[in-house]
LOBA-211222 format. One line per field, with one value per residue: residue number from 1; x, y, z of N, C-alpha, C in turn. Coordinates in steps of 0.05 Angstrom, whole numbers, plus 5000, padded with zeros to 4 digits. Layout:
BEGIN
num: (NUM/...) .
n_u: (X/...) .
n_v: (Y/...) .
n_w: (Z/...) .
ca_u: (X/...) .
ca_v: (Y/...) .
ca_w: (Z/...) .
c_u: (X/...) .
c_v: (Y/...) .
c_w: (Z/...) .
This chain:
BEGIN
num: (1/2/3/4/5/6/7/8/9/10/11/12/13/14/15/16/17/18/19/20/21/22/23/24/25/26/27/28/29/30/31/32/33/34/35/36/37/38/39/40/41/42/43/44/45/46/47/48/49/50/51/52/53/54/55/56/57/58/59/60/61/62/63/64/65/66/67/68/69/70/71/72/73/74/75/76/77/78/79/80/81/82/83/84/85/86/87/88/89/90/91/92/93/94/95/96/97/98/99/100/101/102/103/104/105/106/107/108/109/110/111/112/113/114/115/116/117/118/119/120/121/122/123/124/125/126/127/128/129/130/131/132/133/134/135/136/137/138/139/140/141/142/143/144/145/146/147/148/149/150/151/152/153/154/155/156/157/158/159/160/161/162/163/164/165/166/167/168/169/170/171/172/173/174/175/176/177/178/179/180/181/182/183) .
n_u: (6490/6509/6547/6528/6557/6601/6581/6611/6623/6630/6686/6689/6728/6754/6749/6780/6831/6840/6843/6886/6928/6938/6952/6999/7009/7006/6950/6912/6856/6799/6745/6721/6735/6786/6849/6901/6970/7020/7088/7150/7197/7269/7290/7246/7246/7298/7293/7253/7279/7321/7291/7270/7318/7335/7293/7286/7328/7314/7259/7260/7287/7247/7208/7176/7148/7169/7143/7147/7123/7104/7068/7005/6959/6901/6849/6794/6735/6728/6772/6840/6907/6974/7021/7081/7117/7107/7098/7087/7070/7042/7014/7015/6962/6907/6905/6950/6963/6957/6964/6930/6935/6974/7027/7055/7057/7087/7092/7121/7123/7101/7092/7049/7019/7012/6966/6930/6957/6957/6904/6861/6885/6906/6860/6839/6881/6890/6845/6854/6856/6904/6944/6998/7030/7031/7071/7094/7138/7180/7215/7236/7237/7263/7240/7192/7126/7087/7036/7017/6994/6955/6924/6856/6860/6901/6960/6993/7058/7116/7177/7243/7292/7337/7314/7262/7209/7192/7142/7120/7166/7199/7242/7280/7281/7333/7335/7372/7410/7376/7359/7409/7416/7397/7436) .
n_v: (5184/5246/5294/5361/5417/5463/5527/5585/5648/5716/5749/5797/5857/5861/5807/5782/5805/5787/5731/5730/5748/5704/5664/5621/5627/5677/5716/5749/5794/5789/5820/5805/5751/5707/5696/5652/5667/5657/5631/5665/5668/5662/5701/5739/5755/5778/5821/5852/5865/5896/5939/5962/5979/6015/6054/6071/6110/6160/6163/6169/6218/6251/6247/6202/6135/6068/6007/5936/5875/5847/5881/5908/5935/5970/5972/5974/5970/5914/5890/5875/5878/5853/5888/5882/5924/5988/6058/6110/6177/6211/6230/6177/6129/6117/6063/6013/5970/5971/6008/6062/6101/6102/6132/6106/6044/5981/5920/5857/5815/5747/5681/5656/5697/5737/5750/5767/5812/5844/5854/5847/5871/5917/5947/5958/5986/6031/6058/6087/6149/6175/6152/6156/6127/6062/6007/5951/5901/5858/5803/5765/5785/5831/5882/5937/5958/6014/6050/6113/6171/6218/6275/6261/6208/6150/6135/6087/6066/6035/6005/5985/5992/6044/6102/6104/6147/6167/6192/6211/6214/6248/6232/6182/6114/6071/6024/5985/5984/5966/5915/5890/5866/5817/5786) .
n_w: (5322/5299/5333/5348/5316/5349/5364/5344/5374/5365/5399/5450/5454/5503/5523/5484/5496/5547/5537/5501/5533/5564/5527/5495/5442/5393/5371/5323/5322/5285/5262/5309/5316/5336/5305/5295/5291/5241/5245/5235/5181/5177/5142/5139/5194/5198/5163/5188/5235/5214/5191/5238/5262/5223/5225/5279/5301/5275/5286/5342/5345/5327/5365/5361/5365/5354/5338/5338/5312/5360/5385/5388/5341/5340/5298/5291/5330/5337/5316/5313/5298/5291/5267/5227/5232/5261/5262/5307/5319/5349/5414/5464/5468/5514/5528/5548/5516/5463/5399/5363/5326/5281/5239/5200/5172/5164/5129/5122/5070/5066/5039/5068/5089/5053/5021/5060/5079/5032/5021/5062/5109/5086/5070/5121/5146/5110/5121/5167/5196/5210/5183/5139/5105/5078/5075/5037/5040/5003/5015/4981/4928/4937/4937/4941/4956/4961/4992/4991/5025/4992/4990/4999/4989/4971/4937/4896/4896/4867/4884/4865/4882/4907/4943/4991/5007/5074/5099/5151/5182/5157/5125/5088/5064/5051/5005/4985/5026/5067/5049/5047/5097/5092/5072) .
ca_u: (6481/6531/6547/6524/6580/6602/6575/6630/6612/6652/6695/6692/6757/6762/6752/6804/6854/6845/6853/6912/6948/6944/6959/7027/7008/6994/6927/6899/6827/6788/6717/6711/6745/6816/6863/6929/6991/7041/7114/7165/7222/7293/7290/7226/7254/7320/7282/7237/7300/7335/7271/7270/7344/7335/7273/7288/7340/7300/7235/7267/7293/7221/7189/7156/7151/7171/7136/7152/7113/7090/7051/6979/6946/6871/6838/6765/6727/6730/6794/6866/6929/7002/7037/7109/7129/7091/7110/7066/7083/7025/7016/7006/6934/6902/6908/6979/6967/6954/6963/6908/6939/7002/7030/7068/7055/7102/7088/7139/7106/7109/7072/7025/7003/7012/6939/6918/6971/6952/6876/6846/6897/6909/6836/6837/6902/6885/6822/6862/6859/6931/6963/7011/7041/7030/7092/7096/7165/7182/7245/7246/7243/7277/7225/7174/7103/7079/7012/7023/6970/6955/6898/6838/6863/6927/6973/7011/7085/7132/7206/7260/7317/7337/7305/7234/7202/7179/7130/7118/7192/7214/7268/7275/7293/7351/7326/7396/7422/7358/7360/7435/7413/7388/7460) .
ca_v: (5209/5265/5316/5388/5434/5484/5553/5605/5674/5736/5757/5826/5864/5854/5779/5776/5813/5767/5705/5735/5750/5676/5645/5618/5633/5703/5716/5774/5792/5798/5822/5790/5724/5705/5681/5647/5678/5639/5637/5679/5656/5679/5726/5756/5766/5797/5846/5867/5877/5917/5961/5977/5992/6039/6073/6080/6135/6184/6165/6180/6248/6265/6241/6181/6108/6046/5981/5913/5848/5839/5902/5909/5959/5968/5987/5977/5959/5885/5881/5882/5865/5856/5894/5876/5948/6012/6083/6127/6202/6226/6220/6149/6127/6110/6034/6007/5945/5975/6034/6065/6124/6102/6146/6089/6015/5964/5891/5841/5794/5719/5665/5649/5720/5759/5757/5784/5838/5861/5859/5852/5891/5943/5963/5968/6007/6055/6073/6100/6177/6186/6136/6171/6108/6033/5996/5922/5893/5830/5794/5748/5802/5854/5906/5950/5972/6034/6065/6140/6188/6240/6286/6243/6181/6139/6128/6064/6069/6009/6010/5961/6003/6072/6111/6107/6167/6160/6218/6221/6217/6267/6220/6161/6087/6061/5996/5968/5981/5950/5888/5879/5852/5788/5770) .
ca_w: (5313/5300/5353/5335/5315/5369/5351/5352/5375/5365/5424/5456/5455/5531/5524/5467/5509/5569/5526/5489/5555/5574/5506/5484/5413/5387/5354/5316/5325/5259/5265/5333/5315/5338/5283/5303/5273/5233/5255/5215/5171/5183/5124/5149/5219/5193/5151/5210/5253/5197/5191/5265/5265/5206/5233/5306/5308/5265/5302/5368/5341/5321/5388/5352/5376/5335/5350/5320/5313/5384/5394/5375/5327/5340/5273/5294/5358/5339/5299/5324/5284/5300/5244/5229/5243/5258/5274/5318/5325/5367/5442/5469/5475/5541/5532/5543/5501/5433/5387/5345/5307/5267/5213/5181/5179/5145/5131/5107/5057/5066/5025/5083/5099/5032/5014/5081/5079/5009/5016/5086/5126/5071/5072/5148/5152/5095/5133/5191/5189/5215/5167/5117/5085/5084/5058/5035/5032/4993/5019/4959/4905/4947/4928/4961/4944/4982/4989/5004/5027/4974/4992/5013/4981/4971/4911/4898/4883/4869/4884/4864/4891/4912/4970/4994/5027/5099/5105/5179/5194/5141/5116/5068/5071/5030/5000/4982/5054/5083/5040/5053/5122/5086/5062) .
c_u: (6505/6525/6542/6551/6579/6598/6597/6617/6634/6660/6693/6721/6768/6767/6777/6829/6861/6855/6881/6934/6957/6955/6989/7030/6994/6970/6920/6870/6815/6759/6706/6723/6776/6826/6892/6948/7011/7070/7128/7188/7245/7294/7270/7236/7278/7311/7267/7259/7315/7316/7272/7295/7345/7316/7277/7302/7324/7272/7239/7272/7266/7201/7170/7166/7151/7162/7139/7139/7096/7071/7027/6972/6916/6861/6808/6758/6729/6752/6821/6887/6955/7019/7067/7124/7110/7105/7087/7079/7066/7028/7006/6976/6931/6907/6937/6985/6964/6958/6939/6913/6969/7002/7043/7065/7071/7097/7108/7124/7119/7086/7047/7008/7001/6984/6925/6929/6961/6922/6863/6859/6901/6884/6832/6856/6897/6861/6829/6869/6888/6952/6973/7023/7037/7050/7092/7123/7166/7211/7254/7254/7260/7266/7207/7151/7094/7054/7016/6999/6974/6926/6880/6842/6893/6936/6993/7036/7101/7160/7222/7289/7314/7326/7274/7226/7187/7166/7128/7144/7209/7241/7261/7289/7309/7347/7350/7408/7403/7361/7388/7435/7407/7413/7461) .
c_v: (5229/5286/5344/5403/5456/5510/5572/5631/5694/5743/5788/5831/5857/5824/5769/5782/5795/5740/5708/5736/5723/5656/5645/5624/5660/5700/5744/5771/5804/5797/5805/5761/5722/5688/5678/5657/5656/5649/5650/5664/5673/5703/5747/5770/5786/5823/5863/5880/5900/5942/5975/5990/6017/6061/6086/6106/6160/6186/6177/6211/6263/6260/6220/6154/6089/6021/5960/5888/5840/5859/5906/5936/5954/5985/5990/5966/5929/5873/5894/5865/5869/5863/5887/5900/5971/6035/6101/6152/6218/6215/6192/6150/6118/6080/6027/5982/5948/6004/6036/6086/6124/6122/6130/6061/5999/5935/5878/5818/5766/5704/5660/5672/5742/5768/5774/5811/5856/5869/5867/5874/5919/5959/5974/5991/6033/6072/6088/6130/6188/6172/6154/6151/6079/6019/5966/5916/5865/5820/5776/5764/5826/5880/5915/5961/5990/6048/6091/6157/6213/6253/6268/6214/6172/6132/6105/6071/6043/6019/5984/5968/6031/6078/6114/6127/6155/6186/6227/6225/6236/6257/6199/6136/6078/6032/5978/5964/5963/5921/5873/5862/5822/5773/5765) .
c_w: (5319/5322/5338/5336/5336/5354/5362/5353/5375/5395/5427/5457/5483/5534/5509/5484/5533/5559/5514/5510/5565/5553/5498/5455/5409/5367/5347/5318/5300/5261/5288/5337/5318/5315/5292/5281/5266/5243/5230/5206/5180/5168/5132/5174/5215/5182/5170/5227/5239/5194/5217/5269/5248/5215/5260/5312/5299/5281/5329/5367/5339/5344/5380/5366/5352/5349/5330/5329/5337/5397/5376/5362/5327/5317/5273/5323/5359/5321/5310/5309/5299/5275/5248/5242/5240/5272/5282/5328/5345/5396/5445/5477/5504/5546/5527/5526/5472/5426/5370/5323/5296/5245/5192/5190/5156/5151/5113/5096/5062/5051/5041/5090/5077/5025/5035/5083/5056/5008/5044/5104/5112/5074/5100/5153/5135/5105/5158/5183/5191/5197/5143/5096/5096/5063/5061/5024/5025/4995/4997/4934/4912/4936/4949/4944/4968/4973/5005/5002/5008/4975/5010/5006/4982/4943/4916/4882/4887/4867/4881/4873/4899/4940/4968/5013/5051/5109/5133/5193/5179/5133/5095/5077/5047/5028/4999/5010/5070/5074/5043/5080/5117/5076/5034) .
C-alpha cells in the first residue's frame, strides 16, 4: 500500500525566518511556501556587482540604501523575495532582516527565473506604494525593460542603449558603461 503524501502547510513569516537563518540554501517565501533559489551565472553576478557600483555613490549622497541579492524584500505578510538589487530611500523599517518600502527594484534576467521576474514578482513589486521603477536587465541582449510609475499606474519603456532614468535617485544609468562589465 502506498504511503500518503505529506501535506505541506504554509509557513508563517516567523517560521520562514527561523528556517532561513539555519538553511545553507536561500529560499524565497511565496504565499507561505518556501522556494529554493537557483545559483547565478558569472554574467548575472557581474551585472549585479556593476549595478551596485553604479548606484551606491548616488544613493549614499541622497541618504538611500542599496541592497543586493542577499537581503529580503517583504511584499506581503506571506511573501518575501530576494531582489537582485533594490534601493530604499526612506527610514529603515523596524525589522533588521528585510525592507518593505523600496523606490527602485532591479532584477537581472536568467533563463531559470525570467518568467517569475516578468510576471509573479512584477505584480508584487508594482503593488508597492513606494516603488517608482522596476527594471529588468537582460545580460544576453544587453537591454533593459523598465516599468516607471506615472500617476496611479506604470508605463513600460524599453532601452537598448543610452541612459535610463532612475527616478528616486534623480540620476540615470548608462547602459553601455553598465554592460561593459560583462567584457
